[in-house]
ROGU-417931 format. One record per residue: residue in one letter; x, z, y of N, C-alpha, C, O, CB in turn; residue number from 1. Coordinates in Angstrom, 3 decimals. Atoms other than C-alpha are relative to their C-alpha. Glycine has a CB too. Example, Ala and Ser with C-alpha at 12.3 -4.5 7.8 and 13.67 -1.06 7.14 Angstrom:
<atoms>
[a, [0.890, 0.000, -1.190], [12.300, 7.800, -4.500], [0.900, 0.000, 1.200], [1.936, 0.665, 1.181], [-0.992, 1.246, 0.027], 1]
[s, [-0.820, -0.060, -1.190], [13.670, 7.140, -1.060], [-0.770, 0.730, 1.090], [-0.261, 0.899, 2.198], [0.414, -1.415, 0.462], 2]
</atoms>
This chain:
<atoms>
[m, [-0.389, 0.522, -1.301], [7.954, -5.590, -1.755], [-1.193, -0.649, 0.694], [-1.340, -0.550, 1.912], [1.146, -1.008, -0.147], 1]
[g, [1.172, 0.660, -0.574], [4.757, -7.547, -1.250], [-0.983, 0.997, 0.602], [-1.589, 0.738, 1.642], [-0.699, -0.832, -1.058], 2]
[d, [0.902, -1.030, -0.522], [2.720, -4.373, -0.794], [0.490, 0.533, 1.338], [-0.303, 0.814, 2.238], [-0.137, 1.149, -1.002], 3]
[f, [-0.566, -0.490, -1.254], [5.091, -3.214, 1.917], [-0.310, -0.953, 1.147], [-0.686, -0.519, 2.236], [1.513, 0.187, -0.135], 4]
[i, [0.265, 0.988, -1.045], [4.671, -6.439, 3.867], [-1.473, -0.009, 0.374], [-1.815, -0.115, 1.552], [0.436, -1.397, -0.455], 5]
[v, [1.438, -0.036, -0.270], [0.889, -6.300, 3.518], [-0.355, 1.240, 0.812], [-1.135, 1.157, 1.761], [-0.802, -0.025, -1.318], 6]
[e, [0.281, -1.230, -0.747], [0.819, -2.681, 4.712], [0.558, -0.058, 1.415], [-0.084, 0.401, 2.359], [0.579, 1.206, -0.732], 7]
[l, [-0.591, 0.136, -1.325], [3.167, -3.442, 7.598], [-0.855, -0.893, 0.880], [-1.085, -0.578, 2.047], [1.418, -0.557, -0.098], 8]
[w, [0.850, 0.907, -0.769], [0.986, -6.360, 8.696], [-1.312, 0.690, 0.379], [-1.786, 0.530, 1.504], [-0.284, -1.290, -0.803], 9]
[a, [1.239, -0.717, -0.289], [-2.158, -4.189, 8.445], [0.227, 1.039, 1.099], [-0.628, 1.224, 1.965], [-0.543, 0.677, -1.275], 10]
[f, [-0.320, -0.976, -1.033], [-0.463, -1.499, 10.545], [0.110, -0.670, 1.362], [-0.468, -0.203, 2.344], [1.301, 0.730, -0.337], 11]
[m, [-0.180, 0.690, -1.285], [0.584, -3.974, 13.245], [-1.320, -0.560, 0.512], [-1.570, -0.560, 1.717], [1.029, -1.131, -0.136], 12]
[k, [1.295, 0.565, -0.403], [-2.870, -5.572, 13.257], [-0.936, 1.079, 0.533], [-1.628, 0.880, 1.531], [-0.659, -0.722, -1.183], 13]
[e, [0.904, -1.075, -0.390], [-4.722, -2.270, 13.500], [0.445, 0.694, 1.287], [-0.382, 1.011, 2.143], [-0.106, 1.016, -1.119], 14]
[r, [-0.529, -0.734, -1.151], [-2.462, -0.611, 16.071], [0.406, -0.903, 1.160], [0.875, -0.415, 2.188], [1.183, 0.821, -0.425], 15]
[k, [-0.361, 0.985, -1.036], [-1.870, -3.811, 18.111], [1.485, 0.091, 0.350], [1.860, 0.089, 1.522], [-0.854, 0.213, 1.270], 16]
[k, [-1.453, -0.103, -0.177], [1.894, -3.538, 17.615], [0.682, -1.321, -0.373], [1.678, -1.324, -1.096], [0.572, 1.159, -0.856], 17]
[f, [-0.544, 1.301, 0.349], [2.591, -7.266, 17.379], [1.378, -0.237, 0.600], [2.083, -1.153, 0.175], [-0.939, -1.082, 0.448], 18]
[w, [-1.335, 0.137, -0.581], [5.702, -6.836, 19.537], [1.073, 0.410, -0.999], [2.246, 0.098, -0.793], [0.119, 0.841, 1.273], 19]
[l, [-0.970, -0.372, 1.027], [7.375, -5.361, 16.430], [0.413, -1.190, -0.867], [1.497, -1.182, -1.450], [-0.574, 1.098, -0.877], 20]
[l, [-0.267, 1.130, 0.884], [7.209, -8.693, 14.590], [1.297, -0.729, 0.337], [2.077, -0.982, -0.581], [-1.146, -0.967, 0.056], 21]
[p, [-1.275, 0.661, -0.276], [10.066, -10.441, 16.461], [1.214, 0.892, -0.262], [2.257, 0.404, -0.699], [0.025, -0.466, 1.430], 22]
[i, [-1.110, -0.925, 0.242], [12.264, -7.337, 16.216], [0.300, 0.085, -1.492], [1.460, 0.019, -1.898], [-0.324, 1.401, 0.563], 23]
[i, [-0.176, -0.090, 1.447], [11.715, -7.017, 12.474], [0.562, -1.309, -0.543], [1.434, -1.297, -1.412], [-1.338, 0.341, -0.693], 24]
[t, [-0.483, 1.302, 0.454], [12.273, -10.743, 11.977], [1.477, -0.187, 0.302], [2.231, -0.646, -0.556], [-0.803, -1.115, 0.646], 25]
[i, [-1.405, 0.149, -0.384], [15.575, -10.730, 13.866], [0.884, 0.923, -0.831], [1.973, 0.522, -1.243], [0.186, 0.295, 1.499], 26]
[l, [-0.777, -0.919, 0.829], [16.791, -7.667, 11.954], [0.159, -0.531, -1.424], [1.231, -0.412, -2.018], [-0.664, 1.377, -0.028], 27]
[i, [-0.076, 0.564, 1.354], [15.971, -9.341, 8.636], [0.945, -1.197, -0.031], [1.736, -1.338, -0.963], [-1.401, -0.417, -0.495], 28]
[v, [-0.874, 1.171, -0.046], [17.712, -12.569, 9.661], [1.457, 0.424, 0.102], [2.304, -0.120, -0.607], [-0.372, -0.907, 1.182], 29]
[f, [-1.376, -0.474, -0.128], [20.853, -10.714, 10.754], [0.479, 0.665, -1.293], [1.630, 0.482, -1.690], [0.116, 0.983, 1.173], 30]
[g, [-0.365, -0.639, 1.259], [20.838, -8.652, 7.553], [0.315, -1.009, -1.079], [1.304, -0.866, -1.797], [-1.107, 0.907, -0.465], 31]
[v, [-0.242, 1.048, 0.987], [20.563, -11.732, 5.367], [1.272, -0.757, 0.333], [2.045, -1.096, -0.563], [-1.190, -0.966, -0.071], 32]
[l, [-1.208, 0.711, -0.427], [23.269, -13.469, 7.404], [1.256, 0.780, -0.355], [2.233, 0.195, -0.822], [-0.039, -0.263, 1.503], 33]
[i, [-1.165, -0.834, 0.324], [25.679, -10.564, 6.937], [0.224, 0.063, -1.505], [1.360, -0.037, -1.968], [-0.179, 1.419, 0.564], 34]
[v, [-0.139, -0.088, 1.454], [24.978, -10.250, 3.219], [0.519, -1.315, -0.571], [1.386, -1.307, -1.445], [-1.345, 0.367, -0.651], 35]
[l, [-0.416, 1.291, 0.544], [25.401, -13.974, 2.579], [1.401, -0.412, 0.446], [2.067, -1.187, -0.241], [-0.987, -1.062, 0.405], 36]
[s, [-1.298, 0.432, -0.518], [28.545, -14.312, 4.676], [1.159, 0.867, -0.483], [2.313, 0.522, -0.233], [-0.029, 0.001, 1.505], 37]
[q, [-1.077, -0.853, 0.485], [30.518, -11.493, 3.035], [0.806, -0.734, -1.063], [0.259, -1.294, -2.014], [-0.560, 1.322, -0.562], 38]
[g, [-0.876, 0.630, 0.966], [33.490, -12.837, 1.191], [0.136, -1.497, 0.165], [0.731, -2.160, -0.685], [-0.480, 0.291, -1.353], 39]
[s, [-0.125, 1.443, -0.196], [33.217, -16.317, 2.615], [0.934, -0.288, 1.172], [1.358, 0.624, 1.882], [-1.387, -0.642, 0.243], 40]
[a, [-0.881, 0.403, -1.092], [35.342, -18.272, 5.067], [-0.699, 0.079, 1.344], [-0.045, 0.018, 2.385], [0.513, -1.407, -0.231], 41]
[v, [0.779, -0.051, -1.238], [32.552, -18.007, 7.645], [-0.030, 1.409, 0.584], [-0.364, 1.587, 1.755], [-1.424, -0.489, -0.251], 42]
[a, [0.115, -1.403, -0.407], [32.749, -14.199, 7.835], [0.692, 0.318, 1.328], [0.081, 0.998, 2.152], [0.571, 0.879, -1.074], 43]
[p, [-0.615, -0.338, -1.288], [35.292, -13.989, 10.713], [-0.776, -0.533, 1.207], [-0.768, 0.075, 2.278], [1.407, -0.533, 0.041], 44]
[f, [0.765, 0.572, -1.115], [33.087, -16.226, 12.855], [-1.320, 0.739, 0.205], [-1.807, 0.846, 1.330], [-0.268, -1.490, -0.247], 45]
[i, [1.228, -0.760, -0.102], [29.958, -14.217, 12.068], [0.252, 1.324, 0.714], [-0.556, 1.749, 1.539], [-0.596, 0.242, -1.385], 46]
[y, [-0.288, -1.303, -0.582], [31.613, -10.939, 13.049], [0.319, -0.088, 1.484], [0.210, 0.916, 2.188], [1.148, 0.646, -0.729], 47]
[t, [-0.227, 0.125, -1.437], [32.550, -12.321, 16.469], [-1.302, 0.035, 0.779], [-1.295, 0.320, 1.977], [0.746, -1.284, 0.306], 48]
[i, [1.309, -0.066, -0.662], [28.828, -12.502, 17.259], [-0.311, 1.440, 0.383], [-0.882, 1.701, 1.442], [-1.116, -0.570, -0.918], 49]
[f, [0.321, -1.397, -0.233], [28.577, -8.732, 17.004], [1.112, 0.659, 0.768], [1.033, 1.851, 1.067], [-0.247, 0.731, -1.311], 50]
</atoms>
C-alpha cells in the first residue's frame, strides 16, 4: 500500500495533477465512513447524505 501512495504522489508531482489530491482524499474519507458505519445506529443518517 505504501508503494502505491509513493507512486501516486510521484505521478501527481511529475504531471502537475495536484487537483487530484482533494478528489482522492474525499473518496477515501467517504469510503471509510461507509465501511465504519455499516451495522451501526448511525447508518441511516449517513445514507441520507447520499
